[in-house]
VEXLO-787505 format. One line per 5 residues: their letters; for each residue z, x, y of C-alpha. Coordinates in nm, 2 decimals, padded with zeros to 4 digits. Last residue first. Layout:
// residues N
A) Z:X:Y ~ ... $
//
This chain:
// residues 577
ADDAD) 03.10:-00.83:00.40 ~ 03.44:-00.86:00.25 ~ 03.27:-01.07:-00.04 ~ 02.99:-00.84:-00.07 ~ 03.21:-00.56:-00.11 $
CAGYA) 03.17:-00.50:-00.48 ~ 02.82:-00.53:-00.40 ~ 02.78:-00.20:-00.27 ~ 02.41:-00.22:-00.19 ~ 02.34:00.05:-00.43 $
KQYGA) 02.59:-00.01:-00.63 ~ 02.48:-00.37:-00.72 ~ 02.14:-00.21:-00.76 ~ 02.25:00.04:-01.00 ~ 02.47:-00.20:-01.20 $
GLLEL) 02.20:-00.48:-01.29 ~ 01.86:-00.63:-01.14 ~ 02.00:-00.99:-01.22 ~ 02.37:-00.94:-01.06 ~ 02.16:-00.77:-00.74 $
IKIAQ) 01.92:-01.09:-00.73 ~ 02.24:-01.33:-00.73 ~ 02.38:-01.12:-00.48 ~ 02.10:-01.15:-00.24 ~ 02.10:-01.52:-00.32 $
EDLNC) 02.48:-01.56:-00.18 ~ 02.42:-01.34:00.13 ~ 02.46:-00.97:00.20 ~ 02.49:-00.98:00.58 ~ 02.70:-00.63:00.59 $
FKREG) 02.72:-00.33:00.36 ~ 03.00:-00.11:00.44 ~ 02.99:00.26:00.39 ~ 03.27:00.52:00.41 ~ 03.20:00.86:00.54 $
NESVI) 03.50:00.93:00.72 ~ 03.38:00.85:01.05 ~ 03.24:00.50:00.95 ~ 02.90:00.42:00.82 ~ 02.79:00.02:00.85 $
TMVPR) 02.50:-00.05:00.66 ~ 02.28:-00.34:00.72 ~ 02.15:-00.63:00.53 ~ 01.93:-00.89:00.73 ~ 01.60:-00.79:00.55 $
FIQFV) 01.77:-00.85:00.20 ~ 01.61:-01.20:00.15 ~ 01.30:-01.13:00.30 ~ 01.24:-00.85:00.02 ~ 01.30:-01.14:-00.26 $
YGLSI) 01.04:-01.32:-00.08 ~ 00.78:-01.09:-00.12 ~ 00.92:-01.00:-00.45 ~ 00.81:-01.36:-00.54 ~ 01.06:-01.61:-00.68 $
KGTIQ) 01.09:-01.83:-00.99 ~ 01.38:-02.04:-01.09 ~ 01.32:-02.27:-00.79 ~ 01.51:-02.50:-00.54 ~ 01.29:-02.61:-00.25 $
GAPKK) 01.45:-02.62:00.11 ~ 01.16:-02.51:00.29 ~ 01.33:-02.15:00.34 ~ 01.31:-02.13:-00.07 ~ 01.63:-02.19:-00.23 $
FLVES) 01.72:-01.99:-00.56 ~ 01.82:-02.08:-00.92 ~ 01.96:-01.85:-01.14 ~ 01.91:-01.97:-01.54 ~ 01.86:-01.65:-01.67 $
TELAK) 01.62:-01.52:-01.97 ~ 01.32:-01.54:-01.77 ~ 01.45:-01.43:-01.45 ~ 01.56:-01.09:-01.60 ~ 01.21:-01.06:-01.70 $
RLKWE) 01.06:-01.13:-01.37 ~ 01.31:-00.88:-01.16 ~ 01.19:-00.59:-01.40 ~ 00.83:-00.67:-01.35 ~ 00.87:-00.73:-00.98 $
LGRSV) 01.04:-00.37:-00.94 ~ 00.74:-00.23:-01.16 ~ 00.49:-00.37:-00.94 ~ 00.64:-00.24:-00.63 ~ 00.74:00.10:-00.74 $
LLGLT) 00.39:00.15:-00.89 ~ 00.23:00.03:-00.56 ~ 00.48:00.31:-00.39 ~ 00.29:00.56:-00.63 ~ -00.03:00.39:-00.50 $
MIMLL) 00.09:00.51:-00.15 ~ 00.17:00.90:-00.27 ~ -00.17:00.91:-00.44 ~ -00.36:00.80:-00.15 ~ -00.15:01.05:00.06 $
TQIRE) -00.25:01.32:-00.19 ~ -00.59:01.26:-00.15 ~ -00.52:01.27:00.23 ~ -00.34:01.60:00.21 ~ -00.62:01.77:-00.01 $
NGAAF) -00.93:01.65:00.25 ~ -00.74:01.78:00.55 ~ -00.56:01.62:00.84 ~ -00.24:01.43:00.74 ~ 00.00:01.70:00.84 $
VRDAF) -00.04:01.69:01.23 ~ -00.35:01.46:01.23 ~ -00.12:01.17:01.23 ~ -00.29:00.82:01.16 ~ -00.38:00.82:00.77 $
FASNK) -00.11:00.58:00.68 ~ -00.20:00.36:00.99 ~ -00.53:00.31:00.81 ~ -00.39:-00.01:00.63 ~ -00.60:-00.02:00.30 $
LFQWE) -00.25:00.02:00.07 ~ -00.10:-00.23:00.32 ~ -00.35:-00.50:00.20 ~ -00.30:-00.40:-00.18 ~ 00.07:-00.44:-00.10 $
WGAAR) 00.02:-00.78:00.00 ~ -00.22:-00.91:-00.27 ~ -00.03:-00.76:-00.58 ~ -00.09:-01.06:-00.77 ~ -00.43:-01.18:-00.71 $
EKKNR) -00.61:-00.90:-00.61 ~ -00.47:-00.66:-00.86 ~ -00.44:-00.91:-01.15 ~ -00.82:-00.95:-01.12 ~ -00.85:-00.76:-01.44 $
PNYLK) -00.62:-01.02:-01.61 ~ -00.92:-01.22:-01.76 ~ -01.03:-00.96:-01.98 ~ -00.77:-00.99:-02.23 ~ -00.70:-01.35:-02.20 $
LLEGP) -01.10:-01.41:-02.26 ~ -01.04:-01.24:-02.60 ~ -00.76:-01.44:-02.72 ~ -00.90:-01.77:-02.59 ~ -01.23:-01.74:-02.78 $
TWQRE) -01.04:-01.64:-03.10 ~ -01.08:-01.30:-03.25 ~ -01.06:-01.18:-03.60 ~ -01.04:-00.83:-03.57 ~ -01.31:-00.60:-03.68 $
ADNTA) -01.55:-00.62:-03.42 ~ -01.33:-00.46:-03.18 ~ -01.66:-00.34:-02.96 ~ -01.57:-00.59:-02.72 ~ -01.81:-00.80:-02.48 $
VVFLS) -01.74:-01.06:-02.24 ~ -02.06:-01.27:-02.12 ~ -02.11:-01.46:-01.83 ~ -02.24:-01.84:-01.78 ~ -02.19:-02.04:-01.45 $
KTRAV) -02.55:-01.89:-01.39 ~ -02.72:-02.02:-01.69 ~ -02.55:-02.39:-01.60 ~ -02.65:-02.43:-01.28 ~ -03.01:-02.31:-01.33 $
MDCYE) -03.05:-02.56:-01.66 ~ -02.92:-02.82:-01.46 ~ -03.14:-02.77:-01.20 ~ -03.43:-02.71:-01.40 ~ -03.36:-03.07:-01.59 $
RNIEI) -03.31:-03.25:-01.24 ~ -03.67:-03.17:-01.15 ~ -03.68:-03.26:-00.77 ~ -03.94:-03.53:-00.68 ~ -04.32:-03.50:-00.60 $
TIDLR) -04.59:-03.72:-00.57 ~ -04.95:-03.60:-00.51 ~ -05.30:-03.77:-00.38 ~ -05.53:-03.53:-00.30 ~ -05.86:-03.52:-00.09 $
CRFEK) -06.22:-03.53:-00.19 ~ -06.54:-03.60:-00.01 ~ -06.85:-03.79:-00.08 ~ -07.20:-03.79:00.03 ~ -07.42:-04.11:00.00 $
QSDAG) -07.79:-04.07:-00.08 ~ -08.09:-04.29:00.11 ~ -08.37:-04.45:-00.14 ~ -08.67:-04.26:-00.25 ~ -09.01:-04.39:-00.21 $
PKKSK) -09.14:-04.06:-00.14 ~ -08.91:-03.80:-00.22 ~ -08.71:-03.60:00.07 ~ -08.41:-03.79:00.00 ~ -08.26:-03.99:00.31 $
RDKGP) -07.93:-03.89:00.41 ~ -07.61:-04.11:00.44 ~ -07.35:-03.92:00.61 ~ -07.21:-04.23:00.86 ~ -06.85:-04.23:00.66 $
IEEKV) -06.81:-03.94:00.41 ~ -06.74:-04.15:00.07 ~ -06.41:-04.06:-00.08 ~ -06.30:-03.94:-00.39 ~ -05.94:-03.93:-00.45 $
IASSV) -05.81:-03.63:-00.66 ~ -05.48:-03.74:-00.83 ~ -05.14:-03.66:-00.90 ~ -04.80:-03.77:-01.02 ~ -04.44:-03.64:-01.11 $
VQCYR) -04.54:-03.30:-00.94 ~ -04.23:-03.11:-00.99 ~ -03.91:-02.98:-00.77 ~ -03.66:-02.70:-00.81 ~ -03.92:-02.46:-00.85 $
CKKRI) -04.28:-02.59:-00.72 ~ -04.47:-02.33:-00.52 ~ -04.70:-02.29:-00.84 ~ -04.74:-02.67:-00.85 ~ -04.86:-02.68:-00.51 $
KQLEK) -05.11:-02.37:-00.59 ~ -05.25:-02.53:-00.86 ~ -05.33:-02.88:-00.67 ~ -05.51:-02.67:-00.41 ~ -05.73:-02.53:-00.70 $
QAEKE) -05.78:-02.88:-00.84 ~ -05.92:-02.97:-00.47 ~ -06.17:-02.69:-00.47 ~ -06.29:-02.80:-00.78 ~ -06.31:-03.18:-00.68 $
SAYYT) -06.57:-03.07:-00.43 ~ -06.63:-03.03:-00.06 ~ -06.22:-03.08:00.00 ~ -06.06:-03.30:00.25 ~ -05.71:-03.25:00.46 $
SDYDT) -05.53:-03.56:00.61 ~ -05.31:-03.64:00.31 ~ -05.28:-03.23:00.21 ~ -05.09:-03.19:00.56 ~ -04.85:-03.47:00.47 $
ILKRL) -04.82:-03.29:00.13 ~ -04.74:-02.95:00.29 ~ -04.44:-03.12:00.50 ~ -04.32:-03.25:00.17 ~ -04.32:-02.96:00.02 $
KDKEK) -04.08:-02.81:00.27 ~ -03.86:-03.12:00.23 ~ -03.85:-03.11:-00.15 ~ -03.77:-02.74:-00.12 ~ -03.46:-02.77:00.09 $
AASTE) -03.35:-03.05:-00.11 ~ -03.40:-02.85:-00.45 ~ -03.21:-02.57:-00.30 ~ -02.89:-02.78:-00.20 ~ -02.90:-02.94:-00.54 $
AAHAN) -02.89:-02.57:-00.72 ~ -02.62:-02.47:-00.47 ~ -02.40:-02.78:-00.56 ~ -02.46:-02.73:-00.95 ~ -02.35:-02.39:-00.90 $
KAAAA) -02.05:-02.47:-00.75 ~ -01.98:-02.70:-01.00 ~ -02.06:-02.48:-01.28 ~ -01.89:-02.16:-01.15 ~ -01.54:-02.40:-01.12 $
ASQVL) -01.60:-02.50:-01.46 ~ -01.66:-02.13:-01.58 ~ -01.86:-02.11:-01.88 ~ -01.80:-01.82:-02.15 ~ -02.02:-01.65:-02.42 $
LWIQR) -01.81:-01.43:-02.57 ~ -01.95:-01.12:-02.73 ~ -01.83:-00.91:-03.03 ~ -01.94:-00.59:-03.07 ~ -02.14:-00.35:-03.32 $
VGCDN) -02.25:-00.03:-03.12 ~ -02.62:00.08:-03.08 ~ -02.62:-00.03:-02.72 ~ -02.60:-00.38:-02.87 ~ -02.55:-00.50:-03.18 $
VAYLR) -02.43:-00.87:-03.18 ~ -02.16:-01.10:-03.33 ~ -02.11:-01.41:-03.13 ~ -01.79:-01.61:-02.99 ~ -01.80:-01.93:-02.80 $
GQYED) -01.66:-02.06:-02.46 ~ -01.51:-02.30:-02.24 ~ -01.34:-02.23:-01.92 ~ -01.13:-02.41:-01.67 ~ -00.88:-02.63:-01.83 $
TINEL) -00.87:-02.39:-02.09 ~ -01.06:-02.25:-02.40 ~ -01.26:-02.53:-02.50 ~ -01.53:-02.49:-02.73 ~ -01.87:-02.43:-02.67 $
PDDRR) -02.21:-02.63:-02.75 ~ -02.54:-02.40:-02.76 ~ -02.77:-02.48:-02.46 ~ -02.73:-02.15:-02.34 ~ -02.78:-01.98:-02.63 $
AAIFD) -03.12:-01.81:-02.61 ~ -03.13:-01.77:-02.25 ~ -02.76:-01.61:-02.26 ~ -02.85:-01.35:-02.48 ~ -03.20:-01.28:-02.33 $
QASKR) -03.03:-01.24:-01.99 ~ -02.75:-01.02:-02.12 ~ -02.99:-00.78:-02.34 ~ -03.17:-00.77:-02.00 ~ -02.88:-00.63:-01.81 $
KSDVA) -02.86:-00.83:-01.50 ~ -02.57:-01.02:-01.60 ~ -02.39:-00.69:-01.64 ~ -02.16:-00.75:-01.96 ~ -01.80:-00.82:-01.89 $
AAFKI) -01.55:-00.60:-02.03 ~ -01.29:-00.55:-02.32 ~ -01.26:-00.21:-02.47 ~ -01.13:00.00:-02.76 ~ -01.16:00.33:-02.75 $
GKGAM) -01.24:00.46:-03.11 ~ -01.40:00.82:-02.94 ~ -01.72:00.75:-03.05 ~ -01.71:00.39:-02.95 ~ -01.59:00.48:-02.61 $
FTVQE) -01.89:00.71:-02.54 ~ -02.15:00.46:-02.69 ~ -02.02:00.20:-02.47 ~ -01.98:00.45:-02.19 ~ -02.33:00.59:-02.23 $
ETYLS) -02.50:00.20:-02.24 ~ -02.33:00.08:-01.96 ~ -02.02:-00.17:-01.94 ~ -01.74:-00.03:-01.73 ~ -01.94:-00.12:-01.42 $
DDGSL) -01.95:-00.48:-01.58 ~ -01.59:-00.55:-01.47 ~ -01.31:-00.39:-01.67 ~ -01.08:-00.37:-01.99 ~ -00.94:-00.08:-02.19 $
YVGSD) -00.75:-00.23:-02.49 ~ -00.47:-00.06:-02.61 ~ -00.34:-00.14:-02.99 ~ -00.34:00.23:-03.10 ~ -00.05:00.29:-02.87 $
GCYNG) 00.07:00.67:-02.86 ~ 00.13:00.66:-02.52 ~ 00.02:01.00:-02.48 ~ -00.29:00.93:-02.71 ~ -00.36:00.64:-02.46 $
FSEFV) -00.36:00.84:-02.18 ~ -00.57:01.09:-02.33 ~ -00.84:00.88:-02.41 ~ -00.78:00.69:-02.03 ~ -00.86:01.01:-01.88 $
KIMRS) -01.19:01.04:-02.05 ~ -01.25:00.69:-01.98 ~ -01.14:00.76:-01.61 ~ -01.43:00.98:-01.58 ~ -01.71:00.73:-01.70 $
FAATD) -01.56:00.48:-01.47 ~ -01.60:00.72:-01.21 ~ -01.99:00.74:-01.27 ~ -02.00:00.36:-01.30 ~ -01.81:00.29:-00.98 $
NAATD) -02.04:00.56:-00.80 ~ -02.33:00.37:-00.92 ~ -02.19:00.02:-00.84 ~ -02.10:00.14:-00.49 ~ -02.44:00.27:-00.44 $
NNDSA) -02.60:-00.05:-00.50 ~ -02.38:-00.26:-00.28 ~ -02.40:-00.02:00.00 ~ -02.78:00.04:-00.03 ~ -02.79:-00.36:00.01 $
SSCTD) -02.55:-00.36:00.29 ~ -02.75:-00.12:00.47 ~ -02.55:00.07:00.74 ~ -02.29:00.23:00.52 ~ -02.44:00.60:00.43 $
YANDE) -02.34:00.76:00.15 ~ -02.06:01.00:00.06 ~ -01.89:00.78:-00.20 ~ -01.57:00.98:-00.16 ~ -01.28:01.07:-00.44 $
PELCL) -00.93:00.95:-00.52 ~ -00.83:00.93:-00.93 ~ -00.57:00.74:-01.04 ~ -00.39:00.66:-01.36 ~ -00.11:00.41:-01.46 $
PMGTA) -00.11:00.14:-01.19 ~ 00.14:-00.11:-01.28 ~ -00.02:-00.48:-01.27 ~ 00.27:-00.58:-01.52 ~ 00.03:-00.71:-01.79 $
SDTLV) -00.31:-00.56:-01.71 ~ -00.18:-00.21:-01.70 ~ -00.38:-00.07:-01.42 ~ -00.63:00.24:-01.43 ~ -00.73:00.35:-01.08 $
HERIL) -01.05:00.44:-00.89 ~ -00.98:00.52:-00.52 ~ -01.26:00.53:-00.30 ~ -01.38:00.67:00.01 ~ -01.65:00.52:00.22 $
VAEPP) -01.84:00.72:00.48 ~ -01.92:00.63:00.83 ~ -02.22:00.73:00.98 ~ -02.27:00.37:01.10 ~ -01.98:00.39:01.30 $
YDGNY) -01.62:00.29:01.23 ~ -01.35:00.10:01.43 ~ -01.41:-00.26:01.24 ~ -01.32:-00.12:00.88 ~ -01.11:00.17:00.90 $
GYTVA) -01.11:00.50:01.08 ~ -00.99:00.91:01.03 ~ -01.12:01.18:00.78 ~ -01.28:01.22:00.48 ~ -01.50:01.43:00.24 $
IRRPE) -01.28:01.41:-00.11 ~ -01.18:01.76:-00.29 ~ -01.07:01.80:-00.62 ~ -00.75:02.01:-00.73 ~ -00.78:02.13:-01.10 $
DYDNG) -00.59:01.97:-01.43 ~ -00.85:01.68:-01.39 ~ -01.15:01.92:-01.43 ~ -01.42:01.90:-01.18 ~ -01.78:02.03:-01.33 $
ARDAR) -02.00:01.76:-01.13 ~ -01.88:01.55:-00.83 ~ -02.17:01.68:-00.59 ~ -02.17:01.41:-00.30 ~ -01.98:01.60:-00.05 $
RPQEE) -02.03:01.46:00.32 ~ -01.95:01.73:00.59 ~ -01.62:01.77:00.77 ~ -01.56:01.71:01.15 ~ -01.67:01.38:01.24 $
NQCRF) -01.61:01.16:00.91 ~ -01.49:00.81:01.02 ~ -01.32:00.67:00.69 ~ -01.40:00.31:00.48 ~ -01.13:00.28:00.21 $
GISDA) -01.24:00.13:-00.12 ~ -01.07:00.01:-00.40 ~ -01.12:00.07:-00.76 ~ -01.09:-00.08:-01.11 ~ -01.03:-00.02:-01.49 $
TVSGI) -00.79:-00.25:-01.63 ~ -00.55:-00.15:-01.93 ~ -00.44:-00.36:-02.22 ~ -00.14:-00.45:-02.39 ~ 00.09:-00.19:-02.26 $
KCGLR) 00.46:-00.26:-02.38 ~ 00.70:-00.22:-02.11 ~ 01.05:-00.09:-02.17 ~ 01.15:-00.01:-01.83 ~ 01.23:00.38:-01.88 $
KMVES) 00.88:00.43:-02.09 ~ 00.66:00.22:-01.83 ~ 00.85:00.48:-01.56 ~ 00.80:00.79:-01.79 ~ 00.41:00.66:-01.83 $
AIRSF) 00.37:00.63:-01.47 ~ 00.51:00.97:-01.40 ~ 00.28:01.11:-01.63 ~ -00.02:00.95:-01.51 ~ 00.04:01.06:-01.16 $
LPTLG) 00.07:01.41:-01.20 ~ -00.25:01.43:-01.46 ~ -00.47:01.27:-01.19 ~ -00.27:01.46:-00.90 ~ -00.34:01.79:-01.02 $
SAHLA) -00.04:02.06:-00.95 ~ -00.20:02.20:-00.62 ~ -00.23:01.83:-00.46 ~ 00.14:01.77:-00.52 ~ 00.22:02.12:-00.33 $
DLTHA) -00.01:02.05:-00.06 ~ 00.15:01.72:00.01 ~ 00.47:01.90:-00.04 ~ 00.44:02.18:00.20 ~ 00.29:01.90:00.47 $
IVDDN) 00.59:01.72:00.44 ~ 00.83:02.00:00.51 ~ 00.60:02.15:00.81 ~ 00.60:01.78:00.95 ~ 00.95:01.73:00.95 $
YWSND) 01.23:01.59:00.72 ~ 01.48:01.85:00.72 ~ 01.58:01.74:01.09 ~ 01.69:01.37:00.99 ~ 01.97:01.53:00.74 $
FTIGL) 01.99:01.40:00.38 ~ 02.23:01.48:00.07 ~ 02.08:01.24:-00.18 ~ 02.13:00.91:-00.34 ~ 01.83:00.76:-00.28 $
IAEAD) 01.89:00.45:-00.02 ~ 02.29:00.59:00.03 ~ 02.18:00.93:00.16 ~ 01.83:00.75:00.33 ~ 02.05:00.55:00.54 $
RAEFF) 01.79:00.43:00.75 ~ 01.77:00.39:01.15 ~ 01.70:00.79:01.21 ~ 01.50:00.75:00.91 ~ 01.23:00.58:01.08 $
SSKLH) 01.25:00.74:01.45 ~ 01.17:01.11:01.23 ~ 00.88:00.97:01.02 ~ 00.67:00.76:01.31 ~ 00.40:01.00:01.21 $
PDAGG) 00.42:00.88:00.86 ~ 00.34:00.54:01.00 ~ 00.61:00.24:00.93 ~ 00.59:-00.06:00.70 ~ 00.91:00.03:00.56 $
FWNLI) 00.77:00.02:00.21 ~ 00.52:00.27:00.29 ~ 00.79:00.51:00.46 ~ 01.00:00.44:00.17 ~ 00.74:00.62:-00.02 $
LLAAV) 00.73:00.87:00.20 ~ 01.10:00.93:00.15 ~ 01.04:00.93:-00.24 ~ 00.76:01.21:-00.18 ~ 01.02:01.43:00.00 $
QGHTL) 01.27:01.41:-00.25 ~ 01.03:01.49:-00.54 ~ 00.90:01.77:-00.34 ~ 01.26:01.91:-00.34 ~ 01.44:01.89:00.04 $
PGPND) 01.65:02.21:00.14 ~ 01.37:02.28:00.38 ~ 01.04:02.55:00.45 ~ 00.98:02.58:00.09 ~ 00.82:02.94:00.09 $
SSEPV) 00.96:03.06:-00.26 ~ 00.81:02.80:-00.42 ~ 00.97:02.47:-00.56 ~ 00.83:02.35:-00.91 ~ 00.59:02.05:-00.94 $
MSDIS) 00.62:01.90:-01.30 ~ 00.99:01.89:-01.30 ~ 01.05:01.79:-00.96 ~ 00.79:01.52:-00.98 ~ 01.00:01.38:-01.29 $
EIIGT) 01.33:01.44:-01.14 ~ 01.22:01.23:-00.80 ~ 01.06:00.93:-01.03 ~ 01.34:00.92:-01.24 ~ 01.31:00.53:-01.33 $
ERIFA) 01.65:00.43:-01.23 ~ 01.66:00.63:-00.91 ~ 01.31:00.52:-00.79 ~ 01.40:00.16:-00.85 ~ 01.74:00.18:-00.65 $
GVLGL) 01.57:00.35:-00.38 ~ 01.34:00.02:-00.38 ~ 01.62:-00.21:-00.42 ~ 01.82:-00.01:-00.12 ~ 01.47:-00.02:00.09 $
HGMTF) 01.52:-00.44:00.12 ~ 01.69:-00.42:00.44 ~ 01.92:-00.10:00.47 ~ 01.95:-00.08:00.88 ~ 02.18:00.18:00.97 $
VTKIQ) 02.49:00.12:01.20 ~ 02.67:00.50:01.25 ~ 03.01:00.65:01.33 ~ 03.24:00.32:01.31 ~ 03.57:00.39:01.38 $
DGAAA) 03.81:00.35:01.09 ~ 04.14:00.16:01.18 ~ 04.02:-00.13:00.94 ~ 03.92:00.09:00.67 ~ 03.55:00.09:00.60 $
IM) 03.46:-00.03:00.30 ~ 03.32:00.17:-00.02 $
//
């Protein structure tokens, strides 16, 4: 709607990219999904439903604002236009937020999130090909609540507790604990499908201990997530879904469980696992076929953990170059160190050849990247040490001593072997019946890093400690758990919106101009948000709205996304803006 020329302006709101977020929330029915699964109680402190409050918190997330700035944030935003709800700023307060967080937690965060994500995928028409199991950590200072390490007997339909409070990264003391959020993510779209927030409850002073405990907790969490994936796969009814992950997913217990439940997986095999070490050592010299410019590989049929599997031996060109340089550096350092020893040996003498031989063996044992290419035990007469024999008429006898003459060089063959071995890794799948190609199996496993590569800025914001800042409503384990779920819902919206835009661009010839002047048919969601940043909403006294600062590129994007997004920005008024 356009404000008439004679109408007085009542309010000017910042719209920005939040209109896109709101349109996506409305299109995918996130508010309705939450309201259908989390019923209102008789003590509801305001007219907003739990789904509406959750949506407002998601807008907080996308607006980069701390939840404790909620009042000032929505004073400047037109929540009615963004979400299509009746809204008054006084309705959105601490009591309302706390009530919603408690209600969401009581409903069971893991099943709640999974159902919402499934509905979003269904409405978007996304087909799940593989699901990635991964985790993200948050460092939190715990001053008020005890650490909790016992996770036994937890049911996903019941609330779970984590022992956390405030703090992150540089502002945590040695006694800080790490909470983790374990997620199942669709590899094709990057959308999170399932989550489980928990604490790790261990001391973070020691980096070695930290790494070991992190891996142990990831493994334990993945055991539970596999069970969630089982029900999630049944819910989707897609027998072609694979569960992919890093080496934390590949343990004997989990491989056996997945095989017994018919869950197909594609996971890296821990390089420290003996079966993997023996496998690589026996086949590291085998010829590999080119998969991409970066990778080479070869398939093998194996039996590990009592399960028939297909293992893909993969070599990374980047890792090979890096490890070759590392081996050369280590060899040069070792050679310098051994040369100093040899210099000392040049001036060291031994009473017998046997003693000299013992020292030579010690030097050989010190060689790893180097080798002794020539060695000799030189026997020399001790000058001035002639002694006369006690036997009458015997000539005087001479005394001798021994020294080592050694030459060392870098063992190129060993350096090449080490570099090659370290550049090899194994990807395993229990789908031994399928006729795989190396490229297919690697592609199924490789998107596990999509979370870090393609959703970088969202995951960085997910780690922003500001979202936990307000003790008024964020204090308490259950509410922090629920905030983690809300933040991950924001990531679901972001990834879903980007997927929708990407699919629309695939079938269009629309071009965009980047700030540096390049013309492109592909743009990121972050750049889309920048395009919409100047958009404002002007509300007149009679309630009519006018949307300003919609440029040509913004209008193109709205046309690609569809009528619901155009309506959110009153795109029909763009020419008059």
